[in-house]
C-alpha positions as CSV (number, residue, x, y, z in Angstrom):
1,M,0.1,-0.3,-0.1
2,K,3.0,2.1,0.1
3,N,2.3,3.0,-3.8
4,L,-1.2,4.1,-2.7
5,K,0.6,7.3,-0.6
6,T,2.3,8.5,-3.3
7,F,-0.7,8.3,-5.6
8,E,-2.7,10.3,-3.3
9,S,-0.4,13.0,-3.1
10,F,-0.3,13.5,-6.9
11,G,-3.4,15.2,-6.8
12,M,-5.7,13.9,-9.4
13,Q,-9.1,13.8,-7.1
14,R,-10.8,17.0,-6.8
15,D,-14.1,17.2,-5.7
16,N,-14.5,20.3,-8.0
17,C,-13.2,20.8,-11.6
18,D,-10.2,23.4,-11.6
19,R,-11.9,24.9,-14.9
20,C,-15.5,25.0,-14.2
21,G,-15.7,24.7,-10.7
22,G,-18.8,22.1,-10.7
23,P,-18.6,18.7,-8.8
24,T,-16.1,16.3,-10.4
25,N,-18.4,13.3,-9.4
26,N,-15.3,11.7,-8.0
27,T,-14.1,11.3,-12.1
28,T,-11.5,13.5,-13.2
29,T,-8.9,13.8,-16.1
30,T,-6.1,16.0,-16.5
31,S,-6.5,19.0,-19.5
32,M,-4.9,18.2,-22.8
33,F,-3.6,21.6,-22.8
34,N,-2.6,22.1,-19.3
35,M,-2.1,20.7,-15.7
36,D,-5.9,22.0,-14.8
37,V,-7.5,18.6,-13.3
38,I,-11.1,18.7,-15.2
39,C,-14.3,17.0,-14.8
40,M,-15.5,15.0,-17.7
41,N,-17.8,17.5,-19.2
42,C,-15.0,19.7,-19.5
43,K,-13.1,17.2,-21.3
44,E,-16.1,16.4,-24.0
45,E,-15.8,20.5,-24.6
46,E,-12.1,20.6,-24.7
47,K,-12.3,17.7,-27.5
48,K,-14.2,20.2,-29.8
49,D,-11.3,23.0,-29.4
50,P,-9.9,22.9,-33.0
51,E,-6.2,22.7,-31.3
52,Y,-7.0,19.4,-29.4
53,E,-5.9,17.4,-31.7
54,A,-2.4,19.1,-32.5
55,A,-2.3,19.6,-28.4
56,S,-3.0,15.6,-28.3
57,K,0.0,14.9,-30.8
58,A,2.5,17.5,-28.9
59,E,1.9,15.6,-25.9
60,L,2.3,11.9,-27.4
61,E,5.7,13.6,-28.8
62,A,6.7,14.6,-25.5
63,I,6.0,11.1,-24.1
64,R,8.1,9.5,-26.9
65,K,11.0,12.0,-25.6
66,G,10.8,10.7,-22.2
67,V,9.8,14.2,-20.7
68,K,8.5,13.3,-17.5
69,N,7.0,16.7,-16.4
70,Y,5.2,17.6,-19.3
71,Q,3.2,20.9,-18.4
72,G,0.8,21.0,-21.4
73,A,0.6,22.1,-25.0
74,M,-0.4,25.4,-24.1
75,P,0.1,26.5,-20.5
76,D,-2.4,29.6,-20.5
77,Y,-5.0,27.9,-22.5
78,E,-8.3,29.8,-22.0
79,P,-11.4,27.4,-23.0
80,L,-13.6,28.5,-26.0
81,K,-16.7,30.6,-25.0
82,R,-20.2,28.6,-26.7
83,S,-23.0,30.3,-26.9
């Protein structure tokens, strides 16, 4: 159980989404664009961003290069406002 303590310190669990502030219902993921821990609704909205595919490719390339602390393709990312 020593690894569980390490995982908990990683900080992926949030009660509220870093992006929208809404409840996460104990299900989170990291943004493709930055280090925000987001709810699944925000992830679905993020996937609609025209830059999402490029951000995904940039992350994959960083992983292939062995980058261990990749901070996201766009650290100052602002989600698109939808009406």
